[in-house]
C-alpha positions in Angstrom: 9.2 -121.7 -11.6 7.6 -122.5 -14.8 5.1 -120.9 -17.2 1.8 -122.8 -17.4 1.5 -122.1 -21.1 4.7 -124.0 -21.7 3.2 -127.2 -20.4 1.7 -128.2 -23.7 4.9 -127.8 -25.7 6.4 -131.0 -27.0 9.9 -131.8 -28.3 12.9 -134.0 -27.8 15.2 -133.5 -24.8 18.5 -135.4 -25.0 18.9 -137.9 -22.2 21.0 -136.5 -19.4 20.6 -132.9 -20.6 21.7 -130.5 -18.0 22.1 -126.7 -18.0 24.1 -124.8 -15.4 22.2 -122.1 -13.6 23.1 -118.6 -14.9 23.9 -119.9 -18.4 22.0 -118.2 -21.2 21.4 -119.6 -24.7 21.6 -117.6 -28.0 18.5 -118.9 -29.7 19.0 -116.8 -32.9 22.1 -115.0 -34.0 21.7 -111.4 -35.2 23.6 -108.2 -36.0 21.2 -105.2 -35.7 19.7 -105.6 -32.2 19.9 -107.9 -29.1 16.6 -109.1 -27.7 16.9 -110.6 -24.2 14.0 -112.6 -22.7 13.1 -115.7 -20.8 10.4 -118.3 -20.3 7.3 -118.2 -22.6 8.4 -114.9 -24.1 11.3 -116.7 -25.8 8.8 -118.2 -28.3 7.2 -114.8 -28.8 10.6 -113.2 -29.3 11.6 -115.7 -31.9 8.4 -115.0 -33.9 9.1 -111.3 -33.7 12.7 -111.8 -34.8 11.5 -113.8 -37.9 9.2 -110.9 -38.7 12.0 -108.4 -38.2 14.1 -110.4 -40.7 11.4 -109.8 -43.3 11.9 -106.1 -42.7 15.7 -106.4 -43.2 16.5 -106.4 -39.4 18.7 -109.0 -38.0 17.8 -109.7 -34.3 19.8 -111.8 -31.9 17.5 -113.5 -29.4 19.0 -114.5 -26.0 17.1 -116.9 -23.7 18.3 -116.1 -20.2 16.9 -119.4 -18.9 17.5 -118.2 -15.3 17.1 -114.7 -14.0 19.1 -115.2 -10.8 21.8 -115.7 -11.5 21.6 -114.2 -14.9 24.3 -114.5 -17.6 25.7 -111.0 -17.8 28.6 -112.0 -20.0 26.5 -113.4 -22.8 24.1 -110.4 -22.7 26.9 -107.8 -22.6 28.8 -109.6 -25.4 25.8 -109.6 -27.7 24.8 -106.0 -26.9 28.3 -104.9 -27.5 28.2 -106.6 -30.9 24.7 -105.2 -32.0 25.0 -101.9 -30.1 21.2 -102.0 -29.3 19.2 -103.9 -26.6 15.6 -104.7 -26.1 14.5 -106.6 -22.9 11.1 -108.2 -23.2 9.2 -110.0 -20.5 5.7 -110.8 -19.4 6.1 -109.3 -15.9 4.8 -105.8 -15.3 7.4 -103.4 -16.8 7.6 -101.1 -13.8 9.8 -102.8 -11.3 10.3 -105.9 -13.5 13.6 -107.8 -13.7 14.1 -106.4 -17.2 15.1 -103.1 -15.6 18.1 -104.7 -13.9 19.3 -106.1 -17.3 18.6 -102.7 -19.0 20.5 -100.8 -16.4 23.5 -103.1 -16.4 23.9 -102.9 -20.1 23.3 -99.1 -20.3 25.9 -98.5 -17.6 28.4 -100.8 -19.1 28.0 -100.0 -22.8 26.1 -96.7 -23.1 24.0 -98.0 -26.0 20.3 -97.5 -26.8 18.3 -99.7 -24.5 14.5 -100.3 -24.4 12.2 -102.4 -22.2 8.9 -104.1 -23.0 6.8 -105.5 -20.2 3.2 -105.8 -19.3 1.3 -102.6 -18.5 0.4 -102.0 -14.8 -3.3 -103.0 -15.2 -5.4 -105.7 -13.7 -5.4 -108.8 -15.9 -8.8 -109.1 -17.6 -11.0 -112.1 -17.0 -12.0 -112.5 -20.7 -9.4 -113.7 -23.2 -9.6 -110.4 -25.3 -8.9 -108.3 -22.2 -6.2 -110.6 -21.1 -4.6 -110.4 -24.6 -4.4 -106.6 -24.3 -1.9 -107.0 -21.4 0.1 -109.7 -23.2 3.5 -109.2 -24.9 2.9 -110.2 -28.5 5.3 -110.6 -31.5 3.8 -107.4 -33.0 4.5 -105.4 -29.8 8.1 -106.8 -29.7 8.6 -106.1 -33.5 7.4 -102.5 -33.0 9.9 -101.9 -30.3 12.7 -103.5 -32.3 11.9 -101.3 -35.3 11.7 -98.1 -33.1 15.0 -99.0 -31.4 16.8 -99.5 -34.8 15.3 -96.4 -36.3 16.0 -94.2 -33.2 19.8 -94.0 -33.6 19.9 -93.6 -37.3 22.5 -96.4 -38.0 22.2 -98.5 -41.1 20.6 -101.9 -40.9 23.1 -104.7 -41.5 20.7 -106.9 -43.5 19.1 -106.1 -46.8 15.3 -106.0 -46.9 13.8 -109.3 -48.2 
C-alpha cells in the first residue's frame, strides 16, 4: 500500500536499496517524547518535531515503514528512553492500528501514552472540509506539548 500524496515526492534512492519488513527507522533523535508514525504522516511528524524544538522539546520521530510486522523493539527502546509516547496516523483513531502500538507500550512500560488519528467523520468533498479531518503539524505539536506537560517532568532541551 502507498499513500497517493507521496507520489509527487522526489529524492535519491541508492541503487539496490532494500529494507527488511518490520524494520523501523529513527528519522529524528529526541529526548522528551517519542512520536511513532508511518506513511505520509512521517513528513507531518517531522514538521511538528521541528516546531517542538523551537519550544524547547526534543521529539524522537520513528517511521515504522511497515505496520505488520511492526518494529516493537525500536519503539519500546525509544519510549523507554523518552518515557512518553505519541502515536499519530491518518486512519480513524477509533480502531486504528495506533491503538495496538499504544497498548503494547503502555503495558510494557507504564508510561504516558497518547494517540492522534482522524476523527470518525465523513471526509468532506471540499478541500477545507477535508483538511478538518487531516492530521496536521499543529495538531501533532499540540498533543506533544500536552503529553510533555501532563506528567510535570522537566524538558531536556532549553527553549530556543
